[in-house]
C-alpha positions in Angstrom: -52.6 135.3 -274.8 -53.1 136.2 -278.0 -50.1 136.4 -280.7 -49.7 139.0 -283.4 -48.6 137.9 -287.0 -45.1 139.1 -287.3 -45.1 141.8 -290.1 -43.1 140.9 -293.8 -41.0 143.7 -294.6 -39.3 144.6 -298.2 -37.3 146.8 -298.0 -36.4 149.3 -301.3 -33.2 150.8 -301.5 -32.1 153.1 -304.6 -29.6 155.3 -305.8 -29.2 157.3 -308.4 -27.1 156.8 -311.3 -26.1 160.6 -311.6 -24.9 161.1 -308.4 -21.8 159.7 -307.3 -20.9 159.2 -303.5 -24.3 157.1 -302.6 -24.0 154.2 -300.7 -27.1 151.7 -300.5 -25.9 150.1 -297.7 -26.2 153.2 -295.4 -29.9 153.0 -296.8 -30.1 149.4 -295.8 -28.2 149.7 -292.4 -31.5 152.2 -291.1 -33.9 150.5 -292.9 -33.1 147.3 -291.2 -32.4 148.8 -287.6 -36.2 150.3 -288.0 -37.4 146.8 -289.0 -35.6 145.1 -285.8 -36.9 147.7 -283.8 -40.9 147.1 -285.2 -39.8 143.4 -285.0 -40.8 143.3 -288.9 -39.1 140.3 -290.3 -37.9 141.2 -293.9 -38.2 138.6 -296.6 -36.8 140.8 -299.4 -34.8 143.4 -300.4 -34.3 145.5 -303.7 -31.5 147.4 -304.3 -31.6 149.5 -307.3 -29.2 151.6 -308.8 -30.5 153.6 -310.9 -32.1 157.1 -312.0 -35.8 157.2 -311.0 -36.0 160.2 -314.1 -35.1 157.6 -316.7 -36.5 156.8 -319.9 -36.3 152.9 -319.6 -39.0 151.2 -317.6 -38.1 150.3 -314.1 -37.9 147.0 -314.2 -37.3 146.2 -310.3 -40.0 148.7 -309.3 -42.5 147.0 -311.5 -41.3 143.7 -310.0 -41.5 145.2 -307.0 -45.1 146.6 -307.4 -46.0 142.8 -308.3 -44.9 141.1 -305.5 -46.7 143.8 -303.1 -49.8 142.7 -305.1 -49.4 138.9 -304.5 -49.0 139.5 -301.3 -45.6 138.7 -300.1 -44.7 141.6 -298.2 -46.9 143.3 -296.0 -44.9 146.9 -295.1 -42.7 148.8 -298.0 -40.0 150.1 -296.6 -37.8 153.3 -297.9 -35.4 155.1 -297.1 -37.4 158.7 -298.1 -39.6 159.5 -301.0 -37.1 160.7 -303.4 -35.3 157.1 -303.4 -38.7 155.6 -303.9 -39.7 157.8 -306.4 -39.8 160.7 -308.4 -42.5 160.1 -310.9 -44.2 163.0 -309.7 -47.2 163.3 -306.9 -50.2 161.7 -309.5 -47.9 158.8 -309.9 -46.9 158.9 -306.3 -50.3 159.0 -305.2 -51.7 156.3 -307.4 -48.9 153.7 -306.1 -49.7 154.5 -302.6 -53.7 153.7 -303.2 -52.6 150.6 -304.9 -50.6 149.2 -301.8 -53.4 149.9 -299.7 -55.9 148.4 -301.9 -53.1 146.0 -301.6 -53.6 145.5 -298.0 -49.6 146.7 -297.9 -48.6 149.3 -295.7 -45.6 151.9 -296.4 -42.9 153.4 -293.9 -40.8 156.1 -294.9 -37.1 156.4 -292.9 -36.8 160.1 -293.4 -40.8 161.0 -293.6 -42.1 160.0 -290.3 -45.2 161.4 -291.6 -45.4 158.8 -294.3 -46.1 156.4 -292.3 -48.9 154.2 -293.3 -48.3 151.5 -290.3 -49.9 153.0 -287.2 -53.4 154.0 -286.6 -53.6 157.0 -288.8 -53.1 154.8 -291.7 -56.7 155.7 -293.1 -56.6 159.5 -293.3 -52.4 159.7 -294.3 -53.1 158.5 -298.1 -55.9 160.3 -298.8 -54.2 163.3 -297.2 -51.3 162.4 -298.7 -52.8 162.5 -302.7 -54.4 165.5 -301.8 -51.4 167.4 -301.0 
């Protein structure tokens, strides 16, 4: 009998400061449900209230990337790409490539085509970068 290593998940929850009425708990419930269904252990949750368009450095985002680089989690789980980043295609494709280099998978709750946890991961990152 072989035992599969439990994937360690990091949740990324972000609500905008310029749009009222957003609730990170709705994102949390959906993402926790996915982790439970897939058997992923939640080891870190980043809950951020900030505009993705802000001029100031995104300190929590940079901290999350550093945690990914250090191998602190295996899969980054976001509610949607626009909750993850709005920095533009070039920046996001570089981040996705870095995650892949660090052996961190990515899962978007609202965009199932951005799920690099399955057998098509090696195909999705270059395709996403090209698109």
